[in-house]
C-alpha positions as CSV (number, residue, x, y, z in Angstrom):
1,M,29.0,19.6,35.6
2,S,28.8,23.4,35.9
3,R,25.6,25.3,36.5
4,N,25.9,26.9,33.1
5,V,26.2,23.6,31.3
6,L,23.2,22.2,33.2
7,L,21.1,25.3,32.2
8,S,22.2,24.9,28.6
9,V,21.1,21.2,28.6
10,A,17.8,22.1,30.1
11,A,17.2,24.8,27.6
12,A,18.0,22.5,24.7
13,G,15.5,19.9,26.2
14,V,12.8,22.6,26.4
15,A,13.5,23.7,22.8
16,F,13.4,20.1,21.5
17,A,10.1,19.4,23.3
18,A,8.6,22.6,21.9
19,A,9.5,21.5,18.4
20,L,7.7,18.2,18.7
21,P,4.1,17.9,17.4
22,A,1.3,18.4,19.9
23,M,1.1,14.8,21.1
24,A,2.0,15.1,24.8
25,A,-1.5,13.8,25.9
26,V,-2.7,10.8,24.0
27,P,-6.5,10.9,24.2
28,S,-8.4,8.0,25.8
29,L,-9.6,5.5,23.3
30,A,-12.6,4.6,25.4
31,P,-15.2,6.8,23.5
32,V,-14.4,5.3,20.1
33,V,-14.0,1.8,21.5
34,E,-17.5,2.0,23.0
35,V,-18.9,2.9,19.6
36,V,-17.2,0.1,17.5
37,Q,-16.8,-2.8,20.0
38,S,-20.3,-4.2,19.5
39,A,-19.6,-4.7,15.8
40,V,-16.7,-7.1,16.6
41,V,-17.6,-10.8,17.1
42,A,-16.0,-14.0,18.2
43,I,-16.2,-16.8,15.7
44,E,-16.2,-20.5,16.6
45,V,-15.6,-23.0,13.8
46,E,-16.0,-26.8,13.8
47,P,-13.9,-28.2,11.0
48,V,-14.5,-31.4,9.0
49,A,-12.3,-34.4,10.0
50,L,-9.1,-34.7,8.0
51,P,-6.7,-37.5,7.2
52,V,-3.8,-38.1,9.5
53,A,-0.3,-37.0,8.4
54,R,2.0,-37.5,11.4
55,D,5.2,-38.0,9.5
56,E,5.2,-34.7,7.4
57,P,7.6,-32.0,8.7
58,K,6.6,-28.4,9.0
59,T,8.4,-26.1,6.5
60,L,8.6,-22.4,6.0
61,P,7.3,-20.8,2.8
62,R,10.0,-21.0,0.2
63,K,9.9,-17.3,-0.3
64,S,9.9,-16.3,3.4
65,P,12.1,-13.2,3.9
66,F,13.2,-14.7,7.3
67,D,15.6,-17.4,8.2
68,S,14.7,-21.0,8.6
69,D,14.9,-20.8,12.4
70,S,12.0,-18.3,12.6
71,F,8.3,-18.8,12.3
72,F,5.7,-16.9,10.5
73,K,2.5,-17.9,12.2
74,R,-1.1,-17.3,11.7
75,E,-3.1,-16.8,14.8
76,F,-3.6,-20.5,15.3
77,G,0.0,-21.4,15.2
78,Q,0.3,-22.2,11.5
79,H,3.1,-21.3,9.2
80,L,2.5,-18.7,6.5
81,P,1.1,-18.8,3.9
82,W,-0.7,-22.1,4.2
83,P,1.0,-24.8,6.3
84,P,2.2,-27.9,4.7
85,G,2.5,-29.7,8.0
86,V,-0.4,-28.6,10.2
87,P,-1.0,-30.8,13.2
88,A,-2.7,-34.0,12.3
89,I,-6.3,-34.6,13.0
90,P,-7.4,-38.2,13.4
91,D,-10.3,-39.4,11.2
92,D,-12.6,-39.8,14.2
93,Q,-11.7,-36.5,15.8
94,L,-13.1,-33.0,15.3
95,R,-11.5,-30.0,16.8
96,K,-13.1,-26.6,17.3
97,H,-11.1,-23.4,16.8
98,G,-11.9,-19.8,17.0
99,G,-11.1,-16.3,15.9
100,S,-12.6,-12.9,15.3
101,G,-14.6,-11.0,12.7
102,F,-16.7,-7.9,12.3
103,F,-20.1,-6.8,10.8
104,I,-19.8,-4.6,7.8
105,D,-23.5,-3.8,7.3
106,A,-26.8,-3.8,9.3
107,D,-28.0,-6.9,7.4
108,G,-25.6,-9.3,9.1
109,H,-22.7,-9.6,6.6
110,L,-19.4,-10.0,8.3
111,V,-15.7,-10.3,7.4
112,T,-13.1,-12.6,8.8
113,N,-10.1,-14.6,7.5
114,A,-10.4,-17.4,5.0
115,H,-7.8,-19.5,6.8
116,L,-10.0,-19.4,9.9
117,I,-13.1,-20.6,8.1
118,G,-11.4,-23.1,5.9
119,Q,-13.6,-26.1,5.4
120,G,-15.7,-25.3,8.5
121,R,-18.8,-27.4,8.9
122,D,-20.5,-25.3,11.6
123,I,-19.7,-21.7,12.1
124,R,-21.1,-19.9,15.1
125,I,-21.0,-16.1,15.8
126,H,-20.8,-14.9,19.4
127,T,-21.9,-11.2,19.7
128,T,-21.0,-8.9,22.5
129,D,-24.6,-9.1,23.9
130,G,-24.4,-12.8,24.3
131,D,-26.3,-14.0,21.2
132,V,-25.0,-17.1,19.4
133,L,-25.8,-17.0,15.6
134,E,-25.3,-19.6,12.9
135,A,-23.3,-18.2,9.9
136,T,-23.2,-19.3,6.3
137,V,-20.2,-18.7,4.0
138,I,-21.0,-16.3,1.1
139,G,-17.5,-16.8,-0.3
140,Q,-13.8,-17.0,0.5
141,D,-10.7,-15.7,-1.3
142,R,-7.6,-17.6,-0.2
143,Q,-5.1,-15.4,-2.0
144,S,-6.1,-12.4,0.1
145,D,-7.2,-14.6,3.1
146,I,-10.6,-12.8,3.3
147,A,-13.9,-14.6,3.9
148,L,-17.4,-13.1,3.8
149,L,-20.1,-14.6,6.0
150,K,-23.8,-13.9,6.6
151,V,-26.0,-14.4,9.6
152,D,-29.8,-14.2,9.5
153,V,-30.9,-11.4,11.8
154,E,-34.3,-10.1,12.9
155,H,-33.1,-6.6,13.5
156,A,-30.2,-4.4,12.4
157,V,-26.9,-5.3,13.8
158,P,-24.1,-2.7,14.7
159,Y,-21.5,-2.5,12.0
160,V,-18.3,-0.6,11.1
161,T,-17.0,0.9,7.9
162,F,-13.7,0.9,6.1
163,A,-11.1,3.6,6.1
164,D,-8.9,4.5,3.1
165,S,-5.9,2.4,3.8
166,D,-3.9,4.3,1.2
167,A,-4.0,7.3,3.5
168,V,-2.6,5.4,6.5
169,R,0.9,6.5,7.4
170,V,3.7,4.8,9.2
171,G,3.5,6.0,12.8
172,D,-0.3,6.4,12.8
173,W,-2.0,5.1,16.0
174,V,-4.2,2.1,15.6
175,F,-6.1,-0.3,17.9
176,A,-7.2,-3.9,17.4
177,I,-10.2,-5.7,18.8
178,G,-10.6,-9.5,18.9
179,S,-10.7,-12.6,21.0
180,P,-7.1,-13.6,21.8
181,Y,-7.0,-17.0,23.5
182,G,-10.8,-16.8,23.8
183,F,-10.8,-13.5,25.8
184,R,-13.5,-11.8,23.8
185,G,-13.6,-8.1,23.2
186,T,-9.9,-7.5,24.0
187,V,-8.6,-4.1,22.9
188,T,-4.9,-3.6,22.2
189,T,-3.1,-0.5,20.8
190,G,0.0,0.3,18.8
191,I,1.1,2.1,15.6
192,V,1.5,1.3,12.0
193,S,5.1,0.0,11.8
194,A,5.4,-0.3,8.0
195,R,3.4,-0.5,4.8
196,G,3.5,-2.8,1.8
197,R,5.0,-5.8,3.6
198,D,5.8,-8.9,1.5
199,I,5.8,-11.9,3.9
200,G,5.8,-14.7,1.4
201,A,2.1,-15.5,1.8
202,G,1.3,-15.0,-1.9
203,Q,2.0,-13.1,-5.1
204,Y,-0.4,-10.2,-4.0
205,D,1.2,-9.6,-0.6
206,D,0.7,-6.0,0.5
207,F,0.3,-6.1,4.3
208,L,0.2,-3.3,6.9
209,Q,2.6,-4.1,9.7
210,I,1.3,-3.1,13.1
211,D,2.8,-3.5,16.6
212,A,-0.5,-3.7,18.5
213,P,-0.4,-7.1,20.2
214,I,-2.1,-9.8,18.2
215,N,-2.3,-13.3,19.4
216,R,-4.2,-16.5,18.6
217,G,-7.8,-15.7,18.4
218,N,-7.3,-12.2,16.9
219,S,-7.3,-13.8,13.4
220,G,-10.0,-12.1,11.2
221,G,-10.6,-9.2,13.6
222,P,-10.3,-5.5,12.7
223,T,-7.6,-3.0,13.2
224,F,-9.1,0.5,13.6
225,D,-7.8,4.1,13.2
226,L,-8.5,6.6,15.9
227,T,-11.8,7.6,14.2
228,G,-13.2,4.0,14.5
229,H,-12.8,3.1,10.8
230,V,-11.3,-0.3,9.8
231,V,-7.8,0.1,8.3
232,G,-7.0,-3.6,8.1
233,V,-8.0,-7.2,8.9
234,N,-5.6,-9.0,11.2
235,T,-4.3,-12.1,9.5
236,A,-0.8,-13.1,10.6
237,I,2.0,-12.6,13.2
238,Y,5.7,-13.2,13.2
239,S,6.6,-15.1,16.3
240,P,9.3,-17.5,17.4
241,S,7.1,-18.7,20.3
242,G,3.5,-18.4,19.0
243,G,2.7,-15.3,21.1
244,S,2.8,-11.7,20.1
245,V,6.2,-10.0,19.8
246,G,4.9,-6.8,18.4
247,I,5.1,-7.8,14.7
248,G,1.6,-8.3,13.2
249,F,0.2,-8.1,9.7
250,A,-3.2,-6.9,8.5
251,V,-4.8,-7.0,5.0
252,P,-5.3,-3.3,4.1
253,S,-8.9,-2.1,4.1
254,N,-8.8,-1.0,0.5
255,T,-7.9,-4.6,-0.5
256,V,-10.6,-6.0,1.7
257,R,-13.2,-3.6,0.3
258,L,-12.6,-4.8,-3.2
259,I,-12.6,-8.5,-2.3
260,V,-15.8,-8.1,-0.3
261,A,-17.6,-6.4,-3.2
262,D,-16.6,-9.3,-5.5
263,L,-17.6,-12.0,-3.0
264,M,-20.9,-10.2,-2.3
265,D,-21.7,-10.3,-6.1
266,D,-21.2,-14.0,-6.8
267,G,-19.3,-15.6,-3.9
268,K,-15.9,-15.6,-5.8
269,V,-13.2,-13.3,-6.8
270,D,-12.3,-12.9,-10.5
271,R,-8.8,-11.4,-11.1
272,G,-7.5,-10.1,-14.4
273,W,-4.9,-12.2,-16.2
274,L,-2.2,-10.8,-18.4
275,G,-0.3,-14.0,-19.2
276,V,3.3,-13.1,-18.6
277,Q,6.2,-14.1,-16.4
278,I,8.0,-11.1,-14.9
279,Q,11.0,-10.3,-12.7
280,P,12.0,-7.2,-10.7
281,V,14.3,-4.6,-12.2
282,D,17.5,-4.1,-10.1
283,K,19.9,-1.2,-10.4
284,D,22.2,-3.0,-12.8
285,L,19.4,-4.2,-15.1
286,A,17.9,-0.7,-15.0
287,A,21.2,0.8,-16.1
288,A,21.7,-1.8,-18.8
289,L,18.2,-1.1,-20.2
290,G,18.6,2.7,-20.1
291,L,16.1,3.3,-17.3
292,D,16.7,6.2,-15.0
293,E,16.0,4.1,-11.9
294,S,14.9,0.7,-10.6
295,R,11.3,0.5,-11.5
296,G,8.7,-1.5,-13.4
297,A,8.7,-5.3,-14.1
298,V,10.6,-6.9,-17.0
299,V,8.8,-9.5,-19.0
300,T,10.7,-12.7,-19.2
301,D,8.1,-14.9,-20.9
302,V,4.7,-14.6,-22.6
303,S,2.2,-17.4,-22.4
304,E,1.0,-18.8,-25.7
305,G,-2.6,-17.7,-26.3
306,S,-2.6,-15.2,-23.5
307,P,-3.9,-11.6,-23.6
308,A,-0.3,-10.4,-23.5
309,A,0.5,-12.5,-26.6
310,A,-2.6,-11.2,-28.4
311,A,-1.4,-7.6,-27.7
312,G,2.1,-8.3,-29.0
313,L,4.1,-8.2,-25.8
314,R,7.5,-9.7,-26.0
315,P,10.2,-10.8,-23.5
316,G,12.6,-8.0,-22.7
317,G,10.1,-5.2,-22.4
318,V,9.7,-3.4,-19.1
319,V,6.1,-2.6,-17.9
320,I,6.5,0.7,-16.2
321,A,2.9,1.8,-15.9
322,V,-0.7,0.5,-16.0
323,D,-3.3,3.1,-17.0
324,D,-0.7,5.8,-16.2
325,T,-0.2,4.4,-12.7
326,P,3.5,3.8,-12.1
327,V,4.6,0.2,-11.6
328,R,7.0,0.1,-8.6
329,G,8.0,-3.5,-9.1
330,A,7.0,-7.0,-10.2
331,R,4.6,-7.6,-7.3
332,D,3.1,-4.1,-7.8
333,L,2.3,-5.1,-11.4
334,A,0.8,-8.4,-10.3
335,R,-1.5,-6.5,-7.8
336,Q,-2.5,-3.9,-10.3
337,I,-3.5,-6.5,-12.9
338,A,-5.3,-8.6,-10.3
339,R,-7.4,-5.6,-9.2
340,T,-8.7,-5.2,-12.7
341,A,-11.7,-7.4,-13.7
342,P,-11.4,-9.9,-16.6
343,G,-12.6,-8.4,-19.9
344,E,-11.5,-4.9,-19.1
345,E,-8.9,-3.1,-21.2
346,V,-5.8,-1.6,-19.7
347,A,-3.1,0.6,-21.2
348,L,0.4,-0.7,-20.5
349,T,3.4,1.6,-20.8
350,I,6.3,-0.5,-22.1
351,W,10.0,0.6,-22.0
352,R,12.0,-1.1,-24.8
353,D,15.1,-0.1,-26.7
354,G,15.4,3.3,-24.9
355,S,11.9,4.5,-25.6
356,E,8.3,4.2,-24.2
357,D,5.4,2.7,-26.0
358,T,1.8,2.2,-25.0
359,V,0.0,-1.1,-25.6
360,S,-3.7,-1.8,-25.0
361,V,-4.5,-5.2,-23.5
362,R,-7.9,-6.7,-22.8
363,L,-7.3,-8.8,-19.7
364,G,-8.5,-12.4,-19.6
365,R,-9.7,-14.7,-16.8
366,R,-6.9,-16.5,-15.1
367,P,-7.0,-20.2,-16.2
368,G,-7.2,-22.6,-13.4
369,A,-9.4,-24.5,-11.1
370,D,-10.3,-24.4,-7.4
371,L,-10.8,-27.7,-5.7
372,A,-11.7,-26.4,-2.3
373,A,-13.9,-23.4,-2.6
374,H,-16.6,-25.0,-0.5
375,P,-17.0,-28.2,1.5
376,A,-17.1,-31.4,-0.5
377,T,-20.2,-32.0,-2.6
378,P,-21.2,-34.8,-4.9
379,E,-19.8,-32.8,-7.8
380,G,-16.2,-33.0,-6.8
381,P,-13.6,-33.7,-4.1
382,D,-12.5,-31.2,-1.4
383,L,-8.7,-31.5,-1.5
384,G,-7.8,-28.0,-0.5
385,L,-6.1,-27.1,-3.8
386,Q,-6.3,-24.1,-6.2
387,L,-4.6,-24.9,-9.5
388,G,-3.3,-22.8,-12.3
389,Q,-1.9,-23.2,-15.7
390,D,1.7,-24.1,-16.3
391,D,3.9,-23.1,-19.2
392,G,4.8,-26.7,-19.7
393,D,2.9,-29.9,-19.0
394,G,0.9,-30.2,-15.8
395,A,-1.0,-28.0,-13.3
396,V,0.7,-25.6,-10.9
397,I,-0.6,-25.5,-7.3
398,E,-1.3,-21.9,-6.6
399,Q,-2.8,-22.1,-3.1
400,V,-3.2,-24.8,-0.5
401,Q,-6.1,-24.6,2.0
402,P,-5.1,-24.9,5.6
403,R,-6.2,-28.1,7.4
404,S,-7.0,-29.8,4.1
405,P,-5.9,-33.1,2.7
406,A,-3.4,-31.3,0.5
407,A,-1.9,-29.4,3.4
408,A,-1.7,-32.6,5.4
409,K,0.5,-34.1,2.7
410,S,2.8,-31.0,2.6
411,L,1.9,-29.9,-0.9
412,L,3.1,-26.3,-1.5
413,P,2.2,-23.4,-3.8
414,G,4.5,-23.8,-6.8
415,D,4.4,-27.6,-6.8
416,R,3.4,-29.0,-10.2
417,I,1.1,-32.0,-10.7
418,L,2.4,-34.0,-13.6
419,K,0.2,-37.1,-13.4
420,V,-3.0,-38.3,-11.7
421,D,-3.2,-42.0,-11.1
422,G,-0.3,-42.5,-13.6
423,I,-2.0,-40.5,-16.4
424,P,-0.3,-37.3,-17.6
425,V,-2.3,-34.1,-17.2
426,A,-1.9,-31.3,-19.7
427,D,-3.1,-28.4,-17.5
428,A,-5.3,-27.4,-14.5
429,N,-8.5,-28.2,-16.2
430,D,-7.3,-31.7,-17.2
431,A,-6.1,-32.3,-13.6
432,T,-9.4,-31.1,-12.2
433,S,-11.3,-33.4,-14.6
434,R,-9.3,-36.5,-13.6
435,L,-9.6,-35.8,-9.9
436,T,-13.4,-35.3,-10.2
437,E,-13.7,-38.5,-12.2
438,A,-11.8,-40.4,-9.4
439,W,-14.2,-38.9,-6.9
440,K,-17.3,-39.8,-8.8
441,S,-16.0,-43.4,-9.2
442,E,-15.9,-43.6,-5.4
443,Q,-12.1,-44.0,-5.2
444,R,-10.8,-43.6,-1.6
445,F,-7.4,-42.4,-2.7
446,V,-5.8,-40.8,-5.7
447,V,-2.0,-40.8,-6.5
448,L,-0.4,-37.7,-7.7
449,E,3.0,-37.4,-9.4
450,V,4.3,-34.0,-8.2
451,A,7.4,-32.0,-9.2
452,R,9.1,-29.6,-6.9
453,G,12.0,-28.1,-8.6
454,F,14.1,-31.0,-9.9
455,E,12.6,-33.4,-7.4
456,I,9.6,-35.7,-8.3
457,R,7.6,-37.6,-5.7
458,F,4.4,-39.5,-5.4
459,V,1.6,-38.3,-3.1
460,A,-1.5,-40.2,-2.1
461,L,-4.5,-38.0,-1.3
462,R,-7.6,-39.3,0.4
463,L,-10.7,-38.5,-1.5
464,R,-13.2,-39.9,0.9
465,H,-13.4,-41.7,4.2
466,A,-14.5,-45.4,4.5
């Protein structure tokens, strides 16, 4: 290569380097880590004993975007969203497991993952200064995988605050703090790899994808921006082996902020309910309906007696905006409605027959029942199920709590309970009533007739131990 060519290449390299943003020297994270690290804690949970289920295979979520040879795993090696085949726990055996969390105020409230807490009997918080504190559960929201805990403190504790996750950009530097494999206070760094990830964990999926190494024990811990504000709560990893491969997922801080405020109020999350079935709008459907691009969510069915029915919504219309906020797709509509409290009125922009129309809808409270919000009490069984209404007969399983009797029997979100002990159930409330009656009558088992697609099977759930 001639000297002139070498000089030209060198000059081009200098010009390219000069054109890059000023990022040659990445600043040390030590100053900000020193400020926030004391607010991050290790969490130790002692679960209740569960029935044995050794013959149930592990399966991926049916809507997983990855092939069946891959694994989506939470930090404790479970499949996403809630595993139908978690490792069996004998009746006489208890197993401790651990994760991470962080204080959000000086009074001792802290945030972690709901899948970590589950049905935990004893929850202990290990602080950076060596204190071990007993925590109580204020509330859990399984659909977002966020739990709010509280410890009694005699003095103010260090805490961190949330960032605006809507302002986070792909490529932004972040760092995570947690207790991977029990190594407390571990700091890892990376960038935001993607936004709005749908990983098949639920209908409200909207994860930040980060490449900061996250492993077992990081679950429930924070991911920070470079100013020391929390941009997300680490909740899942993609891993063929169980260890980090640089693909982690965090619940965005703006979502966490809303969930925590709701849990702080009354220990539960109330989401708005519209009462429609929807599907995405692809390019061909958009062209057929006269839309300029693929956007919105087309209504395929309207539930009888729902807020949507009362407002006059009909199948075939496309919801393209909620309160003037554009709807990007079906999941975006579900998230926007869920973020609105029951009883509030929203303005839906509907595209139908080549023109827009605005319809006001007062949202309702989603029908359904939760059979695992807290550990079992004399008022009802702890089966690990959250039920919802079905358009036909029966009760649809919306969520399955990890390490629960329902998870041990491989029940999945989307399964439909048709009968309880041979008696048909009309809806979620009916199913809940019959299960509670069986519990109060001191039955040890209850037999469910469950439909999954065109397949029907019988499942025996343990209500209590001998």
